[in-house]
C-alpha positions, 0 to 999 in steps of 0.5 A: 500500500502506498502512502496516503497521498498515493505517491507514484514510484518517482516520488521517493525519499532517501532512507538517510533523511526519511520523514518522521514516523511514529512507530517502527520502520523496516528498510528493504534493499537489493544487491546484485540483481543487476550485476552480471555474476553471482547470486543476488541478495535482499537485505532487511533492516529494522531501524528500531533495533538496528537488526539486519538480515539477508536472503539470497536469490540463486543465480540460476533463477536469472537464466532465460527461462526463469526470467521469462517466467518471472521466477526471480521476482517470485523468489524475491516476493517469497524471501520478502515475506520470510524477511518480514516474518523474521522481523515480526512485521506488524500493522503500524510498521512502515516499510521503506522499499527500494524502487527497483523493478526486482520488487515489482511483485512485492509492490503488488503483494503489499498493495493487494494486502493493504500493507503500508509501504513507501518507495525509497532510495535506500542509502546508508547502513542497509545499502552498505550492508547488503552490497557488502554481502554481495561483494563477499559472495563474489570473493568466495566465487574467486573474483580477486580484483582489488578494484571490486567495491560495493559500488554498483555500476558499469565499473563493477560490471566490467570487472566481473565480465573480465573475470568471466572472460579469463576462464569462460568455460568454467565461469559462465555458470556464475553468469546471469545468462537471462540478461538479454545483452548477455545472449545478444552481445557479451557472450560472444565477446567473452568467448572470443576473448577467452579463445584469443587468450588461450591461443596466446598462452599456447603460443607463449608456451611454444616459444618458451619451449623452443627457447629452452631447447635452443639453450640446451642445444647450445650447452650440449654443443659447447 
């Protein structure tokens, strides 16, 4: 349910400087839903107690078939219900919900069930926490770049893309392959870069082997 003034989704407040509310506020944000690699994460923060909890969205839900059937968004709706239950959401609480389209079904559910929420630009503690959780997940997958940060956007996209390119056959399984741009453009580029790198490595090894043999022959001939 939106605010009493029926704000549209473009009317958002920041969680850093949100309007006063008599009662408890629960913030909900996502991380990784638009990133090329890895699971996504949904974070919840009870501003009254400071408690933060997370729920994951497996990368497999972002393949083409699952995305076409909104299984990623259905799973997000499921985990939002779980998160609200875990935080003992009750009537009188305010939900500040990230305006991202990954929460489309969540908004429908809240409206249909007359659950009060306000669209928000989630900044500050929860944003830092959920983005940090996502980066921690990427590190576990093996993304070791020192340039990887909690800041989403084009820079992080290409850090992850380059990581996939370096070992394409083994790392594509970590890619959200249902993103249209992956099948239309980036998958072919990743394959091409991997094959080029592989051929360069073979050539380099061949040159090293030939040079080693040349040195050995010179030693034996001396």
